C-alpha positions in Angstrom: -69.6 118.6 160.8 -69.3 114.9 160.9 -67.5 112.9 163.6 -66.3 109.5 162.5 -65.2 107.0 165.1 -62.5 104.8 163.4 -61.6 102.9 166.6 -61.6 103.4 170.3 -58.2 105.1 170.0 -58.5 107.0 166.8 -61.1 109.4 165.6 -61.2 112.3 163.3 -63.6 115.0 162.2 -64.9 115.4 158.8 -65.2 119.2 158.7 -68.1 120.8 157.1 -68.3 124.1 155.4 -70.7 126.0 157.6 -70.6 129.6 158.6 -73.0 131.2 161.0 -74.3 133.8 158.6 -77.4 135.6 159.6 -79.1 137.3 156.7 -80.2 140.1 159.0 -76.7 140.7 160.3 -74.3 143.2 158.7 -71.3 141.6 157.0 -68.0 143.2 156.2 -68.6 142.2 152.6 -71.7 144.5 152.5 -69.3 147.5 152.0 -66.3 146.0 150.4 -65.2 143.2 148.1 -61.8 141.6 148.4 -60.6 140.8 144.9 -57.3 139.1 145.8 -55.2 138.1 148.8 -51.4 137.8 148.7 -50.4 135.8 151.8 -46.8 135.9 152.8 -45.8 133.6 155.7 -42.5 132.7 157.4 -42.8 129.0 158.4 -39.0 128.4 158.8 -39.2 127.6 162.5 -42.1 125.2 163.0 -40.9 124.3 166.6 -41.7 127.9 167.7 -45.4 127.3 166.8 -45.6 131.0 165.7 -47.0 132.6 162.6 -45.2 135.6 161.2 -46.1 137.3 158.0 -48.2 139.8 156.1 -51.2 139.8 153.9 -52.0 142.2 151.1 -55.7 142.6 150.2 -56.8 144.1 146.9 -60.2 145.6 147.8 -63.0 147.2 145.8 -65.4 149.5 147.6 -69.1 148.6 147.3 -70.3 151.9 148.8 -69.6 155.6 148.5 -67.6 157.4 151.1 -66.0 154.3 152.6 -63.7 155.5 155.4 -63.4 152.3 157.6 -62.3 148.8 156.6 -63.2 146.0 159.0 -61.3 142.7 158.7 -61.4 139.5 160.7 -58.2 138.3 162.5 -58.4 136.0 165.5 -56.0 136.3 168.5 -52.9 137.3 166.7 -50.8 140.4 167.1 -51.1 143.2 164.5 -47.8 144.9 163.9 -48.6 147.5 161.3 -51.1 148.3 158.5 -50.4 150.0 155.2 -52.5 151.4 152.3 -50.1 151.1 149.4 -46.8 152.4 150.8 -48.4 154.6 153.4 -49.1 153.8 157.0 -52.8 153.6 157.9 -54.0 156.7 159.7 -55.1 154.6 162.6 -56.5 151.2 163.5 -58.0 149.3 166.5 -57.8 145.6 167.1 -59.7 143.6 169.8 -58.4 140.1 169.1 -61.2 139.5 166.7 -61.8 142.6 164.5 -59.4 145.0 162.9 -61.0 148.4 162.3 -58.8 150.6 160.1 -59.3 154.2 159.0 -58.7 154.7 155.3 -56.4 157.5 154.2 -59.0 158.8 151.7 -62.7 158.3 151.1 -63.3 155.5 148.6 -66.4 155.4 146.4 -68.2 152.5 144.7 -65.9 150.7 142.3 -62.7 152.2 143.7 -59.9 149.6 144.1 -57.1 149.9 146.7 -54.5 147.8 148.4 -54.2 147.3 152.1 -51.4 145.3 153.8 -51.5 143.9 157.4 -48.3 142.7 159.1 -48.9 140.3 162.0 -47.4 137.6 164.1 -48.3 135.3 167.1 -49.4 131.9 168.2 -52.5 131.0 166.2 -55.8 129.9 167.7 -56.9 126.3 167.6 -60.5 125.3 168.3 -61.1 123.1 171.3 -62.3 120.3 169.0 -61.1 121.1 165.5 -60.3 124.1 163.3 -57.8 126.9 163.1 -54.1 126.8 162.4 -51.9 124.0 163.8 -48.3 123.3 164.5 -48.3 119.6 165.2 -45.8 116.7 164.8 -43.4 118.8 162.7 -46.1 120.1 160.4 -47.9 123.4 160.0 -51.4 123.5 158.4 -54.8 125.1 158.6 -58.3 123.6 159.0 -60.7 126.1 157.5 -63.6 125.6 159.8 -64.2 125.5 163.6 -66.1 122.7 164.9 -66.9 124.2 168.3 -66.8 128.0 167.7 -69.5 130.1 166.0 -69.2 131.5 163.4 -67.2 128.5 162.2 -65.2 130.0 159.3 -61.6 129.7 160.4 -59.6 131.6 157.9 -59.3 134.4 160.4 -57.0 132.1 162.5 -54.1 132.6 160.1 -54.6 135.7 157.9 -56.6 138.9 158.0 -59.7 138.6 155.8 -63.4 139.0 155.2 -64.3 135.6 156.7 -67.8 134.9 155.5 -69.4 132.7 152.8 -70.2 135.4 150.4 -67.0 137.2 149.6 -64.8 135.4 147.1 -61.3 136.2 146.0 -58.3 134.8 144.1 -55.2 134.0 146.1 -51.4 134.2 145.9 -49.3 132.5 148.5 -45.6 133.1 149.2 -44.6 130.6 151.9 -41.0 130.3 153.1 -39.8 127.1 154.8 -36.5 125.7 156.0 -35.1 122.9 153.8 -36.1 120.1 153.3 -39.6 121.2 154.2 -42.0 122.3 151.5 -45.2 124.3 151.4 -48.4 123.1 149.7 -51.3 125.4 148.9 -54.4 125.4 146.8 -53.9 126.4 143.1 -50.8 126.1 140.9 -47.2 126.1 142.1 -45.8 128.9 140.0 -42.2 128.6 141.1 -39.9 127.9 144.0 -37.2 130.3 145.1 -34.0 129.2 146.7 -33.2 132.0 149.1 -29.5 130.8 149.5 -29.8 130.7 153.3 -31.2 127.2 153.8 -34.8 128.3 153.1 -37.1 128.1 150.1 -40.1 130.2 149.2 -42.9 128.5 147.5 -45.1 130.6 145.2 -48.6 129.3 144.7 -51.5 131.0 142.8 -55.2 130.2 143.0 -56.9 132.0 140.2 -60.4 130.6 140.9 -62.3 132.8 143.4 -63.1 131.1 146.7 -64.4 132.2 150.2 -61.5 132.7 152.7 -62.3 129.5 154.6 -61.4 127.4 151.5 -57.8 128.9 151.3 -55.1 126.6 152.5 -51.5 125.9 153.4 -49.6 123.0 154.8 -45.8 122.9 155.4 -43.4 120.1 156.5 -41.5 117.2 155.1 -43.6 115.9 152.2 -43.2 113.4 149.3 -45.0 114.3 146.1 -47.0 111.6 144.4 -48.3 112.8 141.1 -50.5 111.5 138.3 -52.9 112.8 135.6 -56.6 112.3 135.3 -58.1 112.5 131.8 -61.1 114.7 132.4 -64.0 115.3 130.1 -62.6 118.6 129.0 -58.9 118.5 129.8 -56.0 116.8 131.5 -56.1 117.4 135.2 -53.0 117.0 137.4 -53.4 114.8 140.5 -51.0 116.0 143.3 -50.9 114.0 146.5 -48.5 115.2 149.2 -47.7 112.6 151.8 -45.4 112.0 154.7 -42.2 110.5 153.1 -42.9 107.2 154.8 -46.4 107.0 153.4 -45.7 107.7 149.7 -46.4 104.1 148.7 -49.5 103.9 150.8 -50.9 106.8 148.8 -51.3 104.6 145.7 -53.7 102.4 147.6 -55.4 105.3 149.4 -56.2 107.1 146.1 -56.4 104.1 143.8 -60.0 105.0 142.9 -59.7 108.8 142.7 -59.8 108.8 138.9 -62.9 106.6 138.8 -64.6 108.8 141.4 -63.6 112.0 139.4 -65.1 110.4 136.3 -68.3 109.6 138.0 -68.6 113.1 139.4 -67.8 114.8 136.1 -70.2 112.6 134.1 -73.0 113.4 136.5 -72.3 117.0 137.7 -70.2 118.5 135.0 -66.5 119.4 134.4 -64.2 119.6 137.4 -63.7 123.3 138.0 -60.3 123.5 139.7 -56.7 123.4 138.4 -55.8 120.2 140.1 -57.0 117.3 142.3 -55.0 117.8 145.4 -54.7 116.2 148.8 -52.1 116.8 151.6 -51.5 114.5 154.5 -52.0 116.1 158.0 -52.0 114.9 161.6 -55.5 116.3 162.2 -58.8 116.6 160.5 -59.9 116.8 156.9 -61.7 119.6 155.1 -62.8 120.6 151.6 -60.0 123.2 151.0 -60.2 124.0 147.3 -57.8 121.7 145.3 -55.8 121.0 148.5 -57.7 118.8 150.9 -56.0 118.1 154.2 -56.3 114.3 154.7 -55.9 112.7 158.1 -52.7 110.5 158.3 -54.8 107.6 159.6 -56.6 107.4 156.3 -53.5 107.3 154.3 -52.9 103.8 155.6 -56.6 102.8 155.8 -57.8 103.3 152.3 -60.8 101.0 152.5 -62.1 102.5 155.8 -61.7 106.1 154.5 -62.7 105.9 150.9 -66.1 107.3 151.6 -64.6 110.3 153.5 -62.1 111.0 150.7 -65.0 110.9 148.2 -67.1 113.1 150.4 -64.5 115.8 150.6 -63.7 115.6 146.9 -67.4 115.8 146.2 -67.4 119.2 147.9 -65.5 120.5 144.8 -69.0 120.7 143.3 -71.2 120.9 146.4 -69.5 123.4 148.7 -66.6 124.8 146.7 -68.1 125.4 143.3 -71.4 126.5 144.8 -71.4 127.5 148.4 -74.5 127.6 150.7 -75.6 131.2 151.2 -76.6 131.1 154.9 -76.6 128.5 157.7 -80.2 127.6 156.7 -78.8 126.3 153.4 -76.1 124.2 155.0 -77.7 121.0 153.7 -76.8 121.9 150.1 -73.1 121.6 151.0 -73.0 118.6 153.2 -76.1 116.8 151.9 -74.8 117.3 148.4 -71.3 116.0 149.1 -72.7 112.9 150.7 -75.1 112.5 147.8 -72.0 112.5 145.6 -71.0 109.4 147.5 -74.2 107.8 146.4 -73.2 108.6 142.8 -69.7 107.2 143.1 -70.9 104.0 144.9 -73.3 103.3 142.0 -70.6 104.1 139.4 -67.8 102.0 140.9 -69.7 99.2 142.7 -73.1 99.0 141.1 -76.6 99.9 142.0 -77.0 97.2 144.7 -74.0 98.6 146.6 -75.5 102.1 146.3 -78.9 100.9 147.6 -77.3 99.2 150.6 -75.3 102.3 151.4 -78.5 104.5 151.2 -80.6 102.0 153.0 -78.4 101.8 156.0 -78.0 105.6 156.2 -81.8 106.1 155.7 -82.7 103.6 158.4 -80.5 105.5 160.9 -82.0 108.8 160.0 -85.5 107.4 160.7 -84.4 105.8 163.9 -82.0 108.3 165.4 -81.9 111.7 163.7 -84.7 113.2 165.8 -83.0 111.7 168.9 -79.4 112.8 168.2 -80.4 116.2 166.8 -83.0 117.0 169.5 -86.1 117.0 167.4 -87.6 116.5 163.9 -86.2 119.3 161.7 -86.4 120.1 158.0 -83.1 119.9 156.2 -83.5 123.6 155.6 -83.0 125.8 158.7 -81.7 123.3 161.1 -80.8 125.1 164.4 -77.2 125.8 165.1 -76.8 123.2 167.8 -77.9 120.5 165.3 -76.0 121.7 162.3 -73.5 118.8 162.4 -76.0 116.1 163.0 -77.8 113.4 161.1 -80.5 115.7 159.6 -78.0 117.6 157.6 -75.4 115.0 156.8 -77.5 111.9 156.4 -81.1 113.1 155.7 -79.8 115.8 153.3 -78.4 113.4 150.8 -81.6 111.3 150.8 -83.5 114.4 149.8 -81.2 114.8 146.7 -81.6 111.1 146.0 -85.4 111.4 146.2 -85.3 114.5 143.9 -83.1 112.6 141.4 -85.8 109.9 141.1 -88.7 112.4 141.2 -87.3 114.1 138.1 -85.6 111.1 136.5 -81.9 110.8 135.8 -81.8 112.8 132.6 -83.7 115.9 133.9 -82.1 115.8 137.3 -78.4 115.5 136.3 -78.9 118.0 133.4 -80.4 120.4 135.9 -77.5 119.9 138.3 -75.0 120.5 135.5 -76.8 123.7 134.7 -76.6 124.9 138.3 -72.9 124.2 138.5 -72.2 125.8 135.1 -74.3 128.8 135.4 -73.9 129.5 139.1 -70.5 128.1 139.8 -68.0 130.1 142.0 -70.9 131.7 143.8 -73.2 131.2 146.8 -76.6 129.7 146.5 -79.7 129.6 148.6 -82.2 126.8 148.9 -84.9 128.8 147.2 -82.5 129.7 144.4 -81.6 126.0 144.0 -85.3 125.1 143.8 -86.0 127.8 141.2 -82.9 127.1 139.1 -83.7 123.4 139.0 -87.4 124.0 138.2 -86.4 126.3 135.3 -83.8 123.9 134.0 -86.0 120.7 134.3 -89.3 122.3 133.3 -90.9 120.8 136.4 -92.3 123.0 139.1 -90.5 121.8 142.3 -92.4 124.0 144.7 -94.4 121.1 146.2 -91.4 118.8 146.3 -89.3 121.3 148.3 -92.3 122.0 150.6 -92.6 118.3 151.3 -89.0 117.2 151.4 -86.8 120.3 152.2 -88.9 122.7 154.3 -91.0 120.0 156.0 -90.0 118.7 159.5 -90.2 114.9 160.0 -90.9 112.5 157.1 -93.7 111.7 154.7 -94.7 108.1 154.1 -96.2 106.4 151.1 -98.1 103.1 150.9 -100.5 101.2 148.6 -103.8 100.9 150.3 -105.2 98.4 147.8 -105.6 97.8 144.1 -108.6 96.7 141.9 -108.5 95.1 138.5 -111.2 96.7 136.4 -111.0 94.6 133.2 -111.0 90.9 132.4 -108.5 90.7 129.6 -105.2 92.2 128.6 -104.3 95.0 128.7 -105.7 95.2 132.2 -106.9 98.4 133.7 -105.8 98.4 137.3 -106.8 101.1 139.8 -104.2 101.7 142.5 -105.2 103.4 145.7 -102.4 105.3 147.4 -102.1 106.6 150.9 -99.8 109.1 152.6 -99.0 109.3 156.3 -96.4 111.3 158.3 -93.7 110.6 160.9 -93.1 113.4 163.4 -94.6 116.8 162.8 -94.5 116.7 159.0 -97.3 118.0 156.9 -98.7 116.0 154.0 -97.0 116.5 150.6 -98.6 117.3 147.3 -97.6 116.6 143.7 -96.4 113.3 145.0 -94.7 110.9 142.5 -94.3 107.3 143.6 -93.2 104.4 141.5 -95.3 101.3 141.7 -94.4 97.9 140.3 -96.9 95.3 139.2 -95.9 91.6 139.3 -97.7 88.5 138.1 -97.4 84.9 139.0 -94.5 84.5 136.5 -92.7 87.4 138.2 -93.0 89.6 135.1 -92.8 93.3 136.2 -94.3 96.5 134.9 -93.3 99.7 136.7 -94.9 103.2 136.4 -95.3 106.4 138.4 -98.5 107.2 140.3 -99.2 110.8 141.1 -101.5 112.1 143.8 -102.0 115.0 146.3 -102.6 114.9 150.0 -103.5 111.9 152.2 -105.1 109.6 149.5 -105.4 109.3 145.8 -105.9 106.7 143.1 -104.8 106.3 139.5 -105.9 103.8 136.8 -102.9 102.1 135.1 -102.9 100.0 132.0 -100.9 96.8 132.8 -99.9 94.3 130.1 -100.6 91.3 132.4 -102.9 90.3 135.3 -101.1 91.5 138.4 -100.7 89.3 141.5 -99.2 92.0 143.7 -98.5 95.7 143.4 -95.4 97.0 145.2 -94.8 100.6 146.4 -91.4 101.9 145.5 -89.8 98.5 145.0 -86.4 99.9 144.2 -86.3 102.5 147.0 -86.2 105.6 144.9 -88.0 107.8 147.4 -86.5 108.0 150.9 -89.9 108.2 152.7 -90.6 106.8 156.2 -90.0 103.2 155.1 -87.1 100.8 155.0 -87.6 97.7 152.9 -85.9 94.8 151.4 -86.8 92.1 148.9 -85.2 88.7 148.3 -85.5 85.8 146.0 -85.5 82.7 148.2 -84.4 79.3 147.0 -83.3 77.5 150.1 -84.4 76.8 153.6 -82.9 78.6 156.6 -82.8 82.0 158.3 -83.2 84.9 155.9 -82.4 88.3 157.4 -84.2 91.2 155.7 -81.8 93.9 156.6 -83.0 97.2 158.0 -86.6 95.9 158.4 -86.2 94.1 161.8 -87.6 90.9 160.3 -86.0 87.5 160.0 -87.8 84.8 158.0 -87.0 81.2 158.9 -87.8 79.2 155.8 -88.7 75.6 156.8 -89.9 74.3 153.4 -89.5 75.4 149.8 -89.8 73.6 146.5 -89.5 76.4 143.9 -88.2 79.9 144.2 -90.2 82.5 146.3 -90.2 86.3 146.0 -90.7 88.0 149.4 -90.6 91.7 150.2 -90.7 93.2 153.7 -91.5 96.8 154.4 -90.7 98.3 157.8 -93.0 101.3 158.0 -91.8 104.0 160.4 -95.3 105.4 161.0 -98.2 104.5 163.2 -100.4 101.6 161.8 -104.1 102.0 161.4 -105.8 101.8 164.8 -107.5 98.7 166.3 -111.1 99.0 165.1 -113.2 97.9 166.9 -111.1 98.7 170.0 -110.0 95.8 172.2 -110.3 96.9 175.8 -106.9 97.0 177.5 -104.9 96.5 174.2 -102.8 99.1 172.5 -101.1 99.0 169.0 -97.7 100.5 168.4 -97.9 104.2 167.6 -94.5 104.2 165.9 -94.1 101.4 163.4 -95.5 98.3 161.6 -94.6 95.8 159.0 -96.0 94.7 155.6 -95.0 91.4 154.0 -95.9 90.6 150.4 -94.6 88.4 147.7 -95.3 85.5 145.3 -95.0 82.0 146.6 -95.3 78.5 145.2 -96.8 75.3 146.7 -94.6 73.8 149.4 -93.4 77.1 150.9 -93.5 77.2 154.7 -91.8 79.7 157.0 -91.8 81.4 160.4 -91.7 85.1 160.8 -89.5 86.7 163.5 -90.4 90.3 164.4 -87.9 92.3 166.4 -88.7 94.4 169.5 -86.4 96.7 171.4 -87.4 98.8 174.3 -83.9 100.2 175.0 -83.3 104.0 175.1 -79.7 103.8 173.8 -77.8 104.2 170.6 -78.8 100.6 169.7 -82.4 101.1 170.6 -85.1 103.8 170.1 -87.5 101.5 168.5 -90.1 100.6 171.1 -88.9 102.5 174.1 -91.9 104.7 174.3 -94.4 101.9 173.5 -93.3 99.0 175.7 -94.3 100.5 179.0 -95.6 97.4 180.7 -94.2 94.0 181.6 -92.7 92.3 178.6 -95.2 89.4 179.0 -97.9 91.9 178.0 -96.4 92.2 174.5 -98.4 90.6 171.7 -98.2 90.2 167.9 -101.0 91.7 165.8 -101.9 90.8 162.2 -104.3 91.7 159.5 -104.4 90.7 155.8 -104.4 94.3 154.7 -106.0 97.7 154.8 -109.7 97.4 155.5 -109.3 94.4 157.7 -109.4 94.4 161.5 -106.3 93.7 163.6 -106.3 90.5 165.6 -103.9 88.9 168.0 -102.2 85.8 166.5 -100.3 83.0 168.2 -96.6 83.6 168.8 -93.7 82.7 171.0 -91.3 85.2 172.4 -87.6 84.7 172.2 -85.3 87.2 174.0 -85.0 89.3 177.1 -87.3 91.8 178.7 -85.6 94.5 176.6 -84.9 92.9 173.1 -85.9 89.9 171.2 -88.3 88.5 168.7 -92.0 87.7 168.6 -92.1 84.6 166.4 -95.2 83.6 164.4 -95.1 79.9 163.5 -96.8 80.4 160.1 -95.8 83.4 158.0 -98.7 85.0 156.2 -98.7 87.9 153.8 -100.2 91.1 155.2 -99.5 93.6 157.9 -98.0 93.0 161.4 -97.6 95.2 164.4 -96.7 95.1 168.0 -99.4 95.3 170.6 -99.4 95.5 174.4 -101.8 95.0 177.2 -101.9 97.9 179.6 -105.1 98.1 181.7 -104.0 101.2 183.7 -103.3 103.1 180.5 -106.5 101.9 178.9 -108.6 103.0 181.9 -107.0 106.4 181.9 -107.4 106.8 178.1 -111.0 105.7 178.0 -112.2 107.1 181.3 -112.5 103.6 182.9 -112.8 103.1 186.6 -110.8 100.4 188.4 -112.8 97.2 188.6 -113.3 97.2 192.4 -114.7 100.7 192.5 -118.1 99.8 191.0 -118.2 96.4 189.4 -117.3 93.1 190.9 -117.2 89.7 189.0 -117.1 86.5 191.0 -116.1 83.8 191.3 -113.1 84.3 189.0 -111.9 82.0 187.6 -115.0 79.9 187.3 -116.1 76.7 185.5 -119.8 77.8 186.0 -121.8 81.0 186.2 -120.3 84.4 187.0 -122.0 86.9 189.2 -121.7 90.5 188.2 -122.6 93.1 190.8 -122.7 96.9 190.7 -122.1 99.1 193.7 -125.0 101.3 192.9 -128.1 101.6 190.8 -127.2 102.1 187.1 -128.2 101.3 183.6 -126.3 100.6 180.4 -124.8 97.7 178.4 -122.6 94.8 179.4 -120.2 93.4 176.7 -118.3 90.1 176.8 -115.2 90.3 174.5 -112.6 87.7 173.5 -108.9 88.9 173.4 -109.2 89.7 169.7 -111.8 92.3 170.5 -114.8 90.3 169.1 -118.1 90.9 171.0 -119.4 87.5 172.1 -122.4 88.7 174.1 -124.2 91.9 174.7 -126.4 92.2 177.8 -128.8 95.1 178.6 -128.6 96.4 182.1 -131.9 98.0 183.2 -132.4 101.0 185.3 -131.8 100.1 189.0 -130.5 96.6 188.2 -127.6 95.8 190.6 -126.9 92.1 189.8 -126.6 90.0 186.7 -125.8 86.3 186.5 -123.9 85.4 183.4 -123.5 81.8 182.1 -120.7 81.2 179.6 -122.3 78.0 178.3 -121.5 78.6 174.7 -118.0 80.0 175.3 -114.8 77.9 175.2 -112.3 77.9 178.0 -110.0 80.9 178.1 -109.6 84.5 179.1 -112.3 87.1 178.3 -113.1 90.7 179.1 -116.3 91.9 180.9 -116.9 95.5 180.0 -119.8 97.6 181.3 -120.5 101.1 180.0 -123.2 103.4 181.4 -122.7 106.0 178.7 -120.4 108.1 180.8 -117.8 105.8 182.3 -116.5 102.3 181.5 -115.7 99.5 183.8 -113.7 96.4 182.8 -112.5 93.2 184.3 -110.6 90.2 182.9 -112.2 86.8 183.7 -111.1 83.2 183.1 -113.5 80.5 182.0 -112.3 77.1 183.2 
């Protein structure tokens, strides 16, 4: 379930379709199948905040000798129960379950009718869900946000309230004039009862789980239109508060375009109408009758994504429904992925990429914080079901699968799933197998790496080598895979790589490899200058990246990468791409005593420049542990003055400290390199206490003393006891400048830094068991 903060004063919940179904737990639908519900409600006195009515269930027995029917009904009063025209022999009710003895034994396939009369004040979840009497309106929200299980049909009619049992619906809702009742399905007729009341007769022929059934009653204006679907004309029925009828034209101005995008990519719309009804609370994917928060009716731009998300559920969530809570990502991840599709269709690929990029960045930064750990999208624990892993990582998995298969195979497979398995529940394994069969591509490895795998996998190009001297050029590309969090390495990886030459010509192809490393020889029509990994962001691995064509001087923000490039000189256009890699960089090798490299992230900058280009690189740091932080909070564990900027030209090169200035506070800011170079950058930090602990070093005064310090002449190095080993003199980039043998029993060494420039250096002694280190200053 998604919580969206619109303003400090207004918020609403985007309700998700989750039910706490445990495959090992007995369900009512194990023994019976409800074929149809006829729900009769008296909503003539909304001010009483009471439900009064009866529901008739047409039931088929799924077992022999059925003598007990168990239904869900939450905190209402049961007046009587009938089988046909006969009173039930007996029943019990505990505010949650109705257990009713049948008048006869029913065998498999037997069909019977059961009617429950009830009344009372309906239950409302402490956050969202249930049946509401609010602001002169009565309506249901089909899922509980706070309660488990979350299916909330039981709050307003007796039912089998799980994900698996599907039935058709008939509604007979009586209201006082001028109120009307709006339900899912077709309005068959209205009956003027001659006493100031009207009965609205709605029929939903499509079979749905109980939580997708719906009703709303109150003063409504009807705004209607028609959408020309790919197979038929589809009514659009929007029911608004009378004062909001004009606003509905803006709020739903793009609904036809969104419907077209969804039909073209997922297949025909499977419901009788496109329906929304304005309500004072919540929104939910009720089949063909979506309750839509009144705030959104007057804030169409702010709410279009939420409207499209709920409408997308009419494929992901209504047409196919997740089988258990483990499969919840199919519903919510799928509905948000539908947003990707409409963004691309209505606003173009760049708008879609921006939308995905922002969402993906927040998944990599915050999902494991907000949700309490790194989880696969399949099988998220109940306390994290409504978090970023499901809602925001889920759609990125669909996006990655789309590009793994290619558009034709992916969307054809999705259409097959909706056509062949529509109006039923589906598991993650079934989805994998259906799409494998339809596409002809075995998706076992993909699902293992992206769906069942906690954390994230990460792809990079380690290097490339041109093997031929003339066109077409054979180029060997060396790939590497890392992981973020507890993820395992993926196999059958497919990664798009793009070759570019000096003239910016491009050639893209897919490289395939298993495990941590792999290589592939590619025939390229030109001599490449650079090779870019996933330039168009088709795989949502543990990277966020951005490329720009730069033509002017000034500050250039590479969004979602935490890099700003300050261009100070340019003659001709430049192409620059920044990758922010959300995995640990390669270690410092050889190690620099006292210096640590970030274990969380690093950057890679690449591109094609022309003469006259000059720029500074600004690299962002943030040690906050707050919603705006969680970048370097576990790494910057020392004084901010200990923070340094590390650079290397590429894989296979050693890291070294480069000159920089720091701009910002002790918590956030930038490390600024005066000269931008292509290659990899990372944050480093000096931390002697941590170094000594990590490498079994002793504090400098315990065994080794160096004096005078600072010194413009010789240094004396004394040991507290007899020892032997080696003494190393390092500069701050980890280079060994001198190595001195310490003989057995030697307690004093005089070191003369005659050939060393003024500066700060490290004296490191190692006896083979322990290390001792001290910083010295040569004046």
